[in-house]
N, CA, C and O atoms as a MOPAC input file, in Angstrom:
PM7 MOZYME 1SCF
protein

 N    -11.56500 1    -1.37100 1    -8.25900 1
 C    -10.77400 1    -0.79100 1    -7.34500 1
 C     -9.25900 1    -1.16400 1    -8.28600 1
 O     -8.73600 1    -0.45800 1    -9.14800 1
 N     -8.68400 1    -2.87900 1    -7.63100 1
 C     -8.05800 1    -3.13800 1    -7.71400 1
 C     -7.15500 1    -3.41700 1    -9.59300 1
 O     -6.03900 1    -3.57600 1   -10.08900 1
 N     -8.75200 1    -3.30700 1   -10.01800 1
 C     -8.23800 1    -3.90800 1   -11.32900 1
 C     -7.62200 1    -2.39700 1   -11.62800 1
 O     -6.50500 1    -2.41100 1   -12.14400 1
 N     -8.31800 1    -0.85100 1   -11.32100 1
 C     -7.77400 1     0.43700 1   -11.65100 1
 C     -6.30100 1     0.66200 1   -11.57300 1
 O     -5.66300 1     0.89900 1   -12.59900 1
 N     -5.69300 1     0.59500 1   -10.31700 1
 C     -4.70500 1     0.22600 1    -9.73900 1
 C     -3.68100 1    -0.22700 1   -10.01000 1
 O     -2.53300 1    -0.05700 1    -9.60000 1
 N     -4.13100 1    -0.82400 1   -10.72900 1
 C     -2.87600 1    -1.57000 1   -11.98400 1
 C     -2.81700 1    -1.70700 1   -13.29500 1
 O     -2.02300 1    -2.46800 1   -13.84900 1
 N     -4.01200 1    -0.67000 1   -14.14600 1
 C     -3.75800 1    -0.62400 1   -14.90000 1
 C     -3.23100 1     1.37900 1   -14.89000 1
 O     -2.39200 1     1.88400 1   -15.63600 1
 N     -4.01400 1     2.07000 1   -13.86100 1
 C     -2.82000 1     3.08300 1   -13.26100 1
 C     -1.02300 1     3.07400 1   -13.39900 1
 O     -0.06100 1     3.67800 1   -13.87400 1
 N     -1.40100 1     2.00600 1   -12.66600 1
 C      0.29300 1     1.84600 1   -12.52400 1
 C      0.66900 1     1.29200 1   -13.94800 1
 O      1.84700 1     1.34300 1   -13.59400 1
 N      0.75100 1     0.80400 1   -15.24700 1
 C      0.60500 1     0.72500 1   -16.01300 1
 C      0.99700 1     1.86800 1   -17.11300 1
 O      2.04800 1     2.21200 1   -17.65400 1
 N     -0.76700 1     2.40900 1   -17.19600 1
 C      0.10100 1     4.12700 1   -18.14400 1
 C      0.36100 1     5.04600 1   -17.56800 1
 O      0.42700 1     6.00000 1   -18.34300 1
 N      0.76500 1     5.58900 1   -15.54200 1
 C      0.81100 1     6.19300 1   -15.46900 1
 C      2.36800 1     6.46900 1   -15.49400 1
 O      3.08700 1     7.22700 1   -16.14500 1
 N      2.60100 1     5.41300 1   -14.38400 1
 C      3.83700 1     5.34600 1   -14.23600 1
 C      5.21900 1     5.23500 1   -14.90800 1
 O      6.37600 1     5.53300 1   -14.60900 1
 N      4.30600 1     4.43000 1   -16.39800 1
 C      6.04500 1     3.89800 1   -16.80700 1
 C      6.71900 1     5.87300 1   -17.21400 1
 O      7.92700 1     6.08300 1   -17.32900 1
 N      5.97700 1     6.68400 1   -17.31500 1
 C      6.52700 1     7.84400 1   -17.79300 1
 C      7.20500 1     8.43500 1   -16.21400 1
 O      6.75300 1     9.57900 1   -16.15200 1
 N      7.59800 1     8.32700 1   -15.62700 1
 C      8.46600 1     8.46100 1   -13.61300 1
 C      9.73900 1     7.71200 1   -14.02700 1
 O      9.85800 1     6.79000 1   -14.83500 1
 N     10.61100 1     8.30000 1   -13.31700 1
 C     12.11000 1     8.03300 1   -13.14400 1
 C     11.81100 1     6.04400 1   -12.28400 1
 O     11.05400 1     5.11500 1   -12.00100 1
 N     12.69900 1     6.43400 1   -12.29300 1
 C     12.64800 1     4.04700 1   -11.97700 1
 C     12.56500 1     4.43100 1   -10.25400 1
 O     11.90400 1     3.55000 1    -9.70300 1
 N     12.91400 1     5.20000 1    -9.53300 1
 C     12.73500 1     5.30600 1    -8.68200 1
 C     11.45600 1     5.43500 1    -7.53700 1
 O     11.18400 1     4.91500 1    -6.45500 1
 N     10.99800 1     6.19800 1    -8.22200 1
 C      9.49100 1     6.89600 1    -7.64000 1
 C      8.41500 1     5.79900 1    -8.37500 1
 O      7.45300 1     5.51000 1    -7.66400 1
 N      8.46700 1     5.12800 1    -9.77600 1
 C      7.86000 1     4.33500 1    -9.40400 1
 C      7.80600 1     2.55100 1    -9.27400 1
 O      6.97400 1     1.78400 1    -9.75800 1
 N      9.24900 1     2.19200 1    -8.27800 1
 C      8.65200 1     1.68400 1    -7.29100 1
 C      8.79800 1     1.93900 1    -6.35000 1
 O      9.18400 1     1.16000 1    -5.47800 1
 N      8.51500 1     3.23400 1    -6.18100 1
 C      7.36800 1     3.31800 1    -4.62700 1
 C      5.91500 1     3.41600 1    -5.35900 1
 O      5.31600 1     2.35600 1    -5.53600 1
 N      5.61300 1     4.03200 1    -5.57900 1
 C      4.53300 1     3.85700 1    -6.48500 1
 C      3.91800 1     3.01500 1    -6.61300 1
 O      2.76400 1     2.97400 1    -6.18600 1
 N      4.71300 1     1.69000 1    -7.49300 1
 C      4.49000 1    -0.36200 1    -6.96900 1
 C      4.06400 1    -0.35800 1    -6.55800 1
 O      2.87000 1    -0.48300 1    -6.83100 1
 N      4.71600 1    -0.14800 1    -4.93200 1
 C      4.88400 1    -0.57400 1    -3.60400 1
 C      4.16600 1    -0.74100 1    -2.94400 1
 O      3.89900 1    -1.72900 1    -2.26000 1
 N      3.27700 1     1.17800 1    -3.13200 1
 C      2.67800 1     1.44600 1    -1.65400 1
 C      1.29000 1     0.52800 1    -2.64000 1
 O      0.50700 1    -0.06400 1    -1.89700 1
 N      1.03900 1     0.42300 1    -3.92900 1
 C     -0.17500 1     0.13200 1    -4.68300 1
 C     -0.26600 1    -1.22500 1    -3.72100 1
 O     -1.12000 1    -1.45100 1    -2.86300 1
 N      0.80000 1    -2.01700 1    -4.08800 1
 C      0.94200 1    -3.85400 1    -4.27400 1
 C      0.82000 1    -3.30300 1    -2.47800 1
 O     -0.34100 1    -3.50500 1    -2.12200 1
 N      1.59200 1    -2.74600 1    -1.41400 1
 C      1.45200 1    -3.32700 1    -0.34800 1
 C     -0.03300 1    -2.54000 1     0.37900 1
 O     -0.66000 1    -2.95400 1     1.35400 1
 N     -0.24200 1    -1.63700 1    -0.22500 1
 C     -1.53400 1    -0.87800 1     0.76000 1
 C     -2.51700 1    -0.48200 1     0.34700 1
 O     -3.41500 1    -0.63700 1     1.17400 1
 N     -2.86600 1     0.01300 1    -0.62200 1
 C     -3.92800 1     0.61800 1    -1.32600 1
 C     -4.75000 1    -0.63200 1    -1.88100 1
 O     -5.97600 1    -0.64900 1    -1.78200 1
 N     -3.69800 1    -2.18000 1    -2.74900 1
 C     -5.10300 1    -3.01800 1    -2.74300 1
 C     -5.17200 1    -4.18100 1    -1.96100 1
 O     -5.83200 1    -5.12000 1    -2.40600 1
 N     -4.74800 1    -4.26300 1    -1.14000 1
 C     -5.29100 1    -5.04300 1     0.21800 1
 C     -5.71500 1    -4.55900 1     1.42700 1
 O     -5.86500 1    -5.12400 1     2.51000 1
 N     -5.92300 1    -3.17300 1     0.99900 1
 C     -6.88800 1    -2.14200 1     2.29700 1
 C     -8.21900 1    -1.52800 1     0.72500 1
 O     -9.44400 1    -1.46300 1     0.82100 1
 N     -7.47600 1    -1.23700 1    -0.35200 1
 C     -9.45900 1    -0.69300 1    -0.78800 1
 C     -9.88600 1    -1.19600 1    -2.29400 1
 O    -10.83400 1    -0.85600 1    -3.00200 1
 N     -8.56400 1    -2.36500 1    -2.56200 1
 C     -8.46600 1    -2.76000 1    -3.53300 1
 C    -10.27300 1    -4.34400 1    -4.37500 1
 O    -10.59900 1    -4.87900 1    -5.43400 1
 N    -10.69500 1    -4.29000 1    -3.03800 1
 C    -12.59800 1    -5.34300 1    -3.49800 1
 C    -13.20800 1    -3.92600 1    -3.46000 1
 O    -14.30900 1    -3.91900 1    -4.01100 1
 N    -12.92700 1    -3.03200 1    -3.10200 1
 C    -14.11400 1    -2.10700 1    -3.29400 1
 C    -14.46000 1    -1.92200 1    -4.68100 1
 O    -13.65200 1    -2.26800 1    -5.54300 1
 N    -15.83100 1    -1.29600 1    -5.06600 1
 C    -15.58200 1    -0.91800 1    -6.15600 1
 C    -15.54300 1     0.68800 1    -6.43800 1
 O    -16.12800 1     1.48900 1    -5.70900 1
 N    -14.55100 1     1.17600 1    -7.93500 1
 C    -14.39200 1     2.38600 1    -7.83100 1
 C    -15.62700 1     3.54000 1    -7.91900 1
 O    -15.61200 1     4.65300 1    -7.39400 1
 N    -16.78400 1     2.89600 1    -8.80400 1
 C    -17.86400 1     3.58200 1    -8.29900 1
 C    -18.42000 1     3.29000 1    -7.08600 1
 O    -19.05000 1     4.21500 1    -6.57300 1
 N    -18.37000 1     2.39700 1    -6.56600 1
 C    -18.25300 1     2.57900 1    -4.75700 1
 C    -17.94200 1     3.46800 1    -3.79100 1
 O    -18.68000 1     3.77800 1    -2.85600 1
 N    -16.69300 1     3.94400 1    -4.03700 1
 C    -15.75800 1     4.44400 1    -3.32700 1
 C    -15.98800 1     5.47000 1    -2.38000 1
 O    -16.08800 1     6.60400 1    -2.84700 1
 N    -16.13300 1     5.27800 1    -0.70700 1
 C    -16.09200 1     6.81500 1    -0.56600 1
 C    -16.16700 1     6.98100 1     0.22200 1
 O    -16.44300 1     5.97500 1     0.87500 1
 N    -16.00200 1     8.61000 1     1.25700 1
 C    -15.33200 1     9.29700 1     1.42900 1
 C    -14.55900 1     8.75000 1     3.06800 1
 O    -13.52600 1     8.74800 1     3.73700 1
 N    -16.39800 1     8.21600 1     3.00100 1
 C    -15.63200 1     7.54600 1     4.49900 1
 C    -14.95200 1     6.24200 1     3.93100 1
 O    -13.82000 1     6.51200 1     4.33200 1
 N    -14.83300 1     5.28400 1     3.42800 1
 C    -13.71800 1     4.20200 1     2.63100 1
 C    -13.07400 1     4.67200 1     3.08200 1
 O    -12.92400 1     4.53300 1     4.29600 1
 N    -12.26900 1     5.56700 1     2.28000 1
 C    -11.22000 1     6.41100 1     2.50800 1
 C    -10.65200 1     6.75900 1     3.59800 1
 O     -9.46800 1     6.45200 1     3.73300 1
 N    -11.26900 1     7.41800 1     4.56200 1
 C    -11.45000 1     8.00800 1     6.38600 1
 C    -10.42800 1     6.94900 1     6.36900 1
 O     -9.20300 1     7.00000 1     6.25200 1
 N    -11.53700 1     5.64700 1     6.56700 1
 C    -10.99700 1     4.78400 1     7.89200 1
 C     -9.92100 1     3.75500 1     7.09300 1
 O     -9.15800 1     3.09400 1     7.79800 1
 N     -9.84800 1     3.60100 1     5.45800 1
 C     -8.05800 1     2.95500 1     5.29600 1
 C     -7.18700 1     3.88200 1     5.87100 1
 O     -6.38800 1     3.36500 1     6.65100 1
 N     -7.04500 1     5.69300 1     5.65800 1
 C     -6.47100 1     6.20100 1     6.00200 1
 C     -5.60700 1     6.14700 1     7.51100 1
 O     -4.45100 1     6.30400 1     7.90600 1
 N     -7.45200 1     5.69700 1     8.27300 1
 C     -7.38300 1     5.83800 1     9.94400 1
 C     -6.55900 1     4.46200 1    10.27400 1
 O     -5.82300 1     4.59600 1    11.25200 1
 N     -6.53500 1     3.53700 1     9.83800 1
 C     -6.10500 1     2.20100 1     9.62800 1
 C     -4.44400 1     1.43800 1     9.45300 1
 O     -3.62500 1     0.67600 1     9.96600 1
 N     -4.84100 1     2.63500 1     7.92000 1
 C     -2.54300 1     2.88000 1     7.54100 1
 C     -1.72900 1     3.75900 1     9.31700 1
 O     -0.79700 1     3.46100 1    10.06400 1
 N     -2.34100 1     4.42200 1     9.28700 1
 C     -1.98600 1     5.58600 1    10.94300 1
 C     -2.13100 1     4.99300 1    11.67300 1
 O     -1.60900 1     5.45800 1    12.68600 1
 N     -2.97600 1     3.35800 1    11.96900 1
 C     -2.17000 1     3.21700 1    13.28200 1
 C     -1.78300 1     1.40500 1    12.88000 1
 O     -1.66200 1     0.82100 1    13.95700 1
 N     -1.69400 1     0.99600 1    12.38300 1
 C     -0.70100 1    -0.61300 1    12.04400 1
 C      1.34800 1     0.02500 1    11.61500 1
 O      1.99700 1     0.68700 1    10.80600 1
 N      1.51300 1    -0.93900 1    13.06700 1
 C      2.24300 1    -1.13900 1    12.87700 1
 C      3.24500 1    -1.22800 1    11.75900 1
 O      3.03100 1    -2.39400 1    11.42900 1
 N      4.26200 1    -0.77600 1    10.88500 1
 C      5.06800 1    -0.72900 1     9.46700 1
 C      5.77500 1    -2.04100 1     9.76100 1
 O      5.56500 1    -3.07400 1     9.12400 1
 N      6.68500 1    -1.92000 1    10.83900 1
 C      7.40300 1    -3.41500 1    10.54300 1
 C      6.97800 1    -4.86200 1    10.00700 1
 O      7.38200 1    -5.82900 1     9.36100 1
 N      5.15700 1    -4.00600 1    11.19200 1
 C      5.26800 1    -5.40300 1    11.08900 1
 C      4.51000 1    -5.94700 1     9.83100 1
 O      4.51800 1    -7.11700 1     9.45000 1
 N      3.58600 1    -4.46400 1     9.01800 1
 C      2.92100 1    -4.41900 1     7.58600 1
 C      4.20800 1    -4.59000 1     6.61200 1
 O      4.10500 1    -5.44700 1     5.73400 1
 N      5.19500 1    -3.97900 1     6.67900 1
 C      6.73500 1    -4.33700 1     5.79700 1
 C      6.74100 1    -5.68100 1     5.52600 1
 O      6.79900 1    -6.26500 1     4.44300 1
 N      6.63700 1    -6.31200 1     7.23200 1
 C      7.45400 1    -7.62600 1     7.48700 1
 C      8.47600 1    -7.28400 1     7.43600 1
 O      9.09200 1    -7.68100 1     6.44700 1
 N      9.21200 1    -6.41100 1     8.39500 1
 C     10.85200 1    -5.67500 1     8.53700 1
 C     11.29600 1    -6.85300 1     9.45000 1
 O     12.37500 1    -7.44100 1     9.38100 1
 N     10.51500 1    -7.03900 1    10.11400 1
 C     10.69500 1    -8.13500 1    11.29800 1
 C     11.31700 1    -9.40500 1    11.18400 1
 O     12.15300 1    -9.92500 1    11.92400 1
 N     10.61400 1    -9.96000 1     9.81200 1
 C     11.32100 1   -11.15700 1     9.64800 1
 C     11.95000 1   -12.05600 1     9.53600 1
 O     11.85500 1   -13.28400 1     9.54400 1
 N     13.12700 1   -10.78200 1     9.34600 1
 C     14.37400 1   -11.00200 1     9.03300 1
 C     15.71500 1   -11.39100 1     9.86700 1
 O     16.80200 1   -11.94300 1     9.69100 1
 N     14.72900 1   -10.56700 1    11.19000 1
 C     15.63900 1   -10.57600 1    12.74700 1
 C     16.23800 1   -11.42200 1    13.55500 1
 O     16.29900 1   -10.82500 1    14.63100 1
 N     16.66800 1   -12.35300 1    13.66000 1
 C     17.21300 1   -12.88100 1    14.66600 1
 C     15.94500 1   -13.20200 1    16.73900 1
 O     15.97700 1   -12.66700 1    17.84700 1
 N     15.47400 1   -13.83800 1    16.37100 1
 C     14.36000 1   -14.07000 1    17.95600 1
 C     15.04900 1   -13.22300 1    19.13300 1
 O     16.10700 1   -13.60000 1    19.63700 1
 N     14.53000 1   -12.30900 1    19.45100 1
 C     15.28300 1   -11.86500 1    20.45300 1
 C     15.94000 1   -10.54000 1    20.41100 1
 O     15.96600 1    -9.65400 1    21.26500 1
 N     16.37700 1   -10.58700 1    19.42900 1
 C     17.46700 1    -8.61100 1    18.95800 1
 C     16.00600 1    -7.43200 1    19.85000 1
 O     14.77600 1    -7.47500 1    19.81500 1
 N     16.96400 1    -6.55700 1    20.51800 1
 C     15.61900 1    -5.71900 1    20.48300 1
 C     16.46900 1    -4.92000 1    19.06100 1
 O     17.48200 1    -5.22900 1    18.43300 1
 N     15.30400 1    -3.55900 1    18.93100 1
 C     15.61500 1    -2.98800 1    18.40500 1
 C     15.68400 1    -1.47200 1    18.99500 1
 O     14.88400 1    -1.18600 1    19.88600 1
 N     16.83100 1    -0.24700 1    18.42600 1
 C     16.20700 1     0.62300 1    19.09000 1
 C     16.26800 1     1.56400 1    18.29900 1
 O     15.75500 1     2.64600 1    18.58500 1

């Protein structure tokens, strides 16, 4: 599936606005390829997609995006 997603980015995203293209590229790189990339596209099931979506909903976006790594230790976030 990772090969297809890479192909899709190159073929489809090229015609989009730069900010939209960057958003799609980061979604594919940070979420879709790590979550579903090893799965063969012809073997992808509804259950695979549901499990992926459930996992995405449950993970902390700050941690997944490594937002906190630039923060000083002991600094509270509000």
